[in-house]
N, C-alpha and C positions, 0 to 999 in steps of 0.2 A: 648369613656366611659360617657353613657346619665349616667344622672335621675333616671331612671333603674337600673339600673351596678350598679352604685357611694354606694349607701347605705351598697347593700351589701359583698360588695368588701373591706367599712369603715370596718364592725361587722368584717367581718373573720379575717383582719389584723390587731382586738383592740386582740379576741376572744388570738386567734394562738400567740400572744404573750403576754398574758395571762401566759397561760402554758406554754413558754415558761420563762416566769419568774420566774417563782414554780419551774419548774424543775433548773432552774442555781442559783437559794438557794439553792438544795443539793450540786451539782457537783461543785462550787465557791461559799463557805460562805463569804458574807460578814454582813455590819452591816445590813443589810435589810434582811435576810432574818429570824430575829425575827418573825416578822412585818409580815412577807411571810405565814411564817408556821405557825402562829397563823390564818391564813384567809384560810390555807391549802383548806377545805375539798373546802366549799363553792363554794370556787371558780375555783377549778375546776372539779367540777358541775355542776353549769351553767355555764362554758365558750367552755366543752365537749360539751354538750346539744344543747346549743346556736350555735354550729361548723357542728356537725349534721344535722340543721335543715335550714339550707341555702341552701343544695344543695335540698331539698324539693320543698323548697317553692320557689324558681326560677327560680325549673325546672316548675312551677304550673300556678306562675305569667309570665312567656314566653309562657307560653300555651293558659295565657288568652289573653293577649294587644300587644305579640308580633308576624308581620306577620309571615304567615307561621311557627311558628315552633309549631312543635306537640306532646302533651303525650307520643305520639308512633307513632315514624316512621321510622323504621327500616330499614336502611338503603341506605334512604333517607334525602336528605339537603344537598347534596353535598360531600364532596370528605373532605376538610378540618370540618365541621360538623363531618362524623359521625365519623374523630380520635380523635379527641376533645371528641366528646360527649364519644366515648370506654373508653378512656386514664382517661376522670372522673370519671365514672362508678366503674368502675376498681377498681383504690385506693380507694373511694370511699366503697363498700361493701367492702374492707375489712379491714379501721376503722372502719366500722360498727359492725363488726366482730371482734375486740380484744374490742369491749364496750361490746357489747353485753359474756363475753368471763370474764370479767371482774363482772359484770353482778351478774353470780354464780360462783364470788368470786376467781375469780383465774387472783388476778391483776397484771395483766403483767408491766402497767407504773409507778407499783409503786419503776421497776427499775430506776437511774437516767438514763437520757438519750435517754425513751422511753416514757417518755409525751414530750418532745421534737421531736421525730416526729415522732408523730399522730399528732402532732402539725403542722410540715408539711405538712406531708399526706392530711390530709386534706384542708391545704390552697394551694397546689396545685387544688386538685380536685377539690373543689368550685372555686378556679381561672379559670383552664378548664371549668366547667361549665358553669360561668357568662363568657367569650372568645365564648362559640357553640354559644351566646342567638344569634351574632353579628352576627355570619355565614349562618344561619341555609336558604334555601331557599328552591323551589320549583323541588332541578333539582335531580334526579335521580344521588346518588356517584356512578362514577366507582370504587370504591375503596369494592374487593371484599369477601369471605367471610373468605378468608387462612390469607388479611391479618387483620382482628378481631380479630380470637385467636391470631395471634402472640401478636397483643398488650397485648395482656387478658395474654398470657404466659409469655410473660417479662418482662409485672407488675409483676403478681403474684411470678414467681422465683425473684427476688430483695425481695420481699418486706418474700418469705420464707428463705429466707439465711437469713436475718435478724433478723426476728424470730425466729429464728435454734438457734443464737445463747442468747436468753437469756436465762441467767438459771434455770429459772422455763421449758422451756422450750428440752432444748436440754438433749442425751443422757448423761448417766452417762462418759462414755465413748470418746465420742465427744471430744477432744482435741484439735481445732483449730487453735488455733497460744499461746498452749499451750505444752511443749514437746518434745518429742520425737510422732512423727504420720508418720509412716513407713506400711501402709498397704501393706506389701509384705510379699510374707511365705516367708521369708531370715534373719536372727536375725542379731540382727546392728552390725558394728564394726568387724565382726564377723575374717572379714578378712583387718583389715588394724583401726591405728587407728585413721586416718584426716576423710575417707572418710565410708559411713555410712554403703549404701551394695557396697563393690565393682562392683564383677561380674555384678551384672543385669549393674551396670557402664561403665563395660566396655562395651556387649553389647546394649547398645544403640547407641552409634559414627555410626557416619555415615562416617563412610570405602563407602558405595559403592555412595553418594554423591560426597563426594572428589575426590574418581574417576572419577565417569559423568560428574564430572563438569572438571577434565583438561582434557577429553573425547572430550564437547562437545565445551571448551576456541577452537580447533582447526577447528569445525564445516567437523568431515569423511564425507563422501558421503554416508558412510551405516549406519549415524543418522538422523530423522529426525529433523530437530531444529525449534525453534518458537519460540510465548513466552511463550502458556503454557508451555514448555519444561523444558524453565529454569525457570517459578517459582514454576514448583513440585523437578525443582535439588535445587535451594537453598532454596526452601520453609524446605526437605527436609533435608537438612545440619542444619540450626537451628533448627528445630523439632527435630530432638536427640541430637542435642549438647542440647536442652535447656531441655529432657527429662530424658538425662545423670544429670542434674545436680539435679531436681530426687532425687534422688541412695546418691546423696554423700554429703546436708545437713540431720540433723539428722528430719524436719519436711515440707517438699516440701508446706503443705498449707499456709504457711508463704508468701510467692514466688507468689504464686496462680497458683503453675507448673498445676495442671490438667485444670486448668479452658485456658489458655490461649494453651493450647494444644490442648484443642480443639479447640478453632479459629485457631493455624496452621492447623489442623488436615485437614476440611476441606475448608480452601483457595488449602491444595493441592489435597483435591479429587474432590473438583471445576475443578481444571486444569485440574486432568488430564477425568473427562468425557469431559470437554469442547476438548479434546485434538484427544476424540473418535469421537466426533459430525460435522456436521458441523452448527445445532442448539446451541446454548451456551445459560448456565445456567447465566441470566445476574442477573446482583449487589443485586437488587432488592429480585429477587428470594432467596439469598444468602443470602442476610441480616435477610430473613426466616430465613431460615436454619439455622443460626447461634442462633438467638435467643427461637427457640422453642431450641437446640440442649442447651448452656445450661441454662435455664432455667429444661427442665429434668434433667439435673444436677442435678440441684441444688435442688427440688421437690423428684424427683425415687432415682437421684445415678448411678454409672459413668455403671455400668455392666446393669440395665435395660436401660441406655437411648440407648447403645451403638446398643443394637441386634433391641427394641421398633422399635427404628428410623432409623435404617439401613433400614427395610420391610418397615416403608410406606415414604423414599423417594422414595427409587427405586419402587412403587408403583409411587406415587404421577407424579414422574419425564418424566415416562414411558408413563403416560394418558398424559403428558402436551408434550409432545412430537410427539404422537402418533397421537394425532391430530390437531397438524401442520405441519406431517409432512403424512401422510401413514392412510386418516382419514380411512381409507378402511380396516384396517389389522384388525388380525382375539385378541379379547381383551380378549382374556383366559391369563388365569400369566407365562406363557410361554413367550411367545412375549412379554409381556410387562418388561420382564425386560431385555427379546432381547436385545430390541428397545433403551433400557436404553444407547446401550452405542455401538453404530451397528458397530463402527470400527472395534472393538475388534472380535476376532476371539472366535468359541467357547471353540476351545482346549484353547486358553490363559485364559477365561472365566470360566472355569472346574478348571484348576491348579493354578487360583488368589482366588477360592472359596475355593477351597481344602484347600490351604494353611489357608487364615481364619479363615478357624470354626479349621482346626488343631487349629493353635492356642482358640478360643474362647475354645477350653473342656478342653486346656491345664488349662488356665488364671479360668474353674469353677475349676474345680477337683481342680487346686490351693489352689481359698479362699473356698472350703467348705471341703477340708481331709487336714485343715491347724495342724489342731493342731496334729491330726494323726499323719504327718509326717514330726515332730519338734520333737516329742517322739518318736519316729524312729530315729530319724541324725541328728541332730539339726547344723549339721557342712557344712549339705548341705545347697546350695542356690535352694532352692528350684522353687523361680521365673524366674530363669534364663533358663527351658525348654519355659518357656511362651517368652521372651527376645528371644531368637532364635528364632523363629519361626515367633513371630511378625515381630520383626528392622532387621535382618538381613532375613528371608527368603519373610515374606510381599510384608510391603516396598518396600526394591530391588525392586519382581518384578512387581508393580510398577510403577517402573520408566524407567524399563527395557523395557515394554512395551508401554512406552510413547514417547521412543525416538526412537519404532525400524522404519522402514520403511514401506511402505507398501506391502504384498505383503511377508509378513514374519511370524512366530512365530507368533507373534504379537495383528500382521493387518494386515485385511481384504487390498485385492490390489480392488484398486478406481475400478468400471467399469467403461467404454470409453462412449459415446451415441455418 
């Protein structure tokens, strides 16, 4: 830290501390609360304005006095510089948006706790920007656009999730941590006094992973063994138990069942894809997929995320692997889909695809016709058909394909050069 950055840093810490002190005078009342409340509005206005002005001032001064620092230099300056700038300006944009909303008389930071969040957002964004000033260089960054998008989507998803819990923003039906929150077409406690949705919980249990793990331990010659195979079997065993718990408790969102399930599903799908091809999905690509999926779930919801990202991931992975392994191959959509998992037989893809489509159709019909179905007969678990096809149909097929031997129904026979 030099004389150029020390003043903005101290100003940032001082102003953020002032906003947090104002917020804590309401959160944790003390003898100082009356004095802080007396100067609340002028201090809040001046400190917020100061925090919002630090980033533009540092940016302009950096361009004037720091070598190689430019006002506009997309994807230039080195990897660290690009990442810091991306995170800094994304968080800053979110804080600026909150301030604009307050100008239109929607006082989001009037809710206790949100003024502290606003202060921390600008403290972090300003700190990242100040840090990036010393990291600027002439080098062209190797960071690609997908990594920048991942950073932006990740930050946006977190901020959206936090903001969505605000009383002025959330919908009346959003009871994330309160009461019973079971978004499935099955009347809670219809079949058991202790288990919220007994039929669905039973259909989630890992019967197939348990049996396949017992077989895998003995490693018979008719199965394929390896790190991907064990990842899928163990992952599915944990995955299905965890989602079953989501039907046992009255509010699975308290345990973040959906979010953790997304992580587990991507772990399993990554292992499945890796088991069906020579080129593997590395950790950096997997982290990008994870961030994008969780962010999309936070912003758009579960169904749009499943459908939209399934298409996007298939296309992107196919293009990536095609460029590595078969540059001269046709770029048609059919060939791109096939290239995602070249070792998987065409008939296996058809069977797995049909099972997944049936599961999605069952879920879409359940979601859209739930009111009508419950009026017709509320004693039936209308969520059970989806659970049956998805958890005891689609996922077992994935596991069977993974442990299958080359030349079987599921896996192509290896070509001998």
